[in-house]
C-alpha positions as CSV (number, residue, x, y, z in Angstrom):
1,M,0.0,-0.1,0.4
2,D,2.7,2.4,-1.0
3,T,1.2,3.8,-3.8
4,S,0.6,7.7,-4.0
5,F,-2.6,9.6,-4.9
6,A,-0.9,10.1,-7.8
7,E,-0.2,7.2,-9.4
8,L,-3.8,6.1,-8.7
9,V,-5.3,8.6,-10.5
10,E,-2.7,8.6,-13.4
11,D,-5.1,5.7,-15.3
12,W,-8.4,8.2,-15.2
13,H,-5.9,11.1,-16.8
14,D,-7.4,11.0,-20.5
15,F,-10.7,10.4,-19.2
16,D,-10.7,13.9,-17.1
17,V,-9.3,15.7,-20.0
18,L,-12.1,14.6,-22.5
19,V,-14.6,14.9,-20.1
20,G,-13.2,18.7,-19.1
21,T,-13.1,19.3,-22.9
22,A,-16.6,18.4,-23.9
23,A,-17.8,20.2,-20.8
24,A,-15.8,23.7,-21.6
25,T,-17.4,22.8,-25.5
26,L,-20.8,22.8,-24.1
27,V,-20.4,26.0,-22.2
28,G,-19.2,27.2,-25.2
29,L,-22.3,26.0,-27.3
30,M,-24.4,27.8,-25.0
31,F,-23.2,31.3,-24.8
32,V,-23.6,31.0,-28.9
33,A,-27.0,29.6,-28.0
34,A,-28.2,32.2,-25.6
35,S,-26.4,35.3,-27.5
36,I,-27.8,33.4,-30.9
37,G,-31.4,33.4,-29.2
38,A,-31.5,36.6,-27.3
39,S,-31.5,38.8,-30.9
40,V,-34.9,36.5,-32.1
41,F,-37.1,38.5,-29.4
42,T,-36.9,41.9,-30.2
43,E,-39.4,45.0,-30.9
44,K,-38.3,44.3,-34.5
45,D,-39.6,40.9,-35.2
46,P,-42.6,40.4,-32.9
47,A,-43.9,36.9,-34.6
48,A,-40.8,35.3,-33.1
């Protein structure tokens, strides 16, 4: 039981990078969707 914490989580590094990248991408897409969606409901286009 002489393994360090870094050695224990070394196998999870690639998974963590993948999940972090996917999360950052989805947050970025939410900002894009919010900025596009904010321009839909304006007084110039009440039918939207």
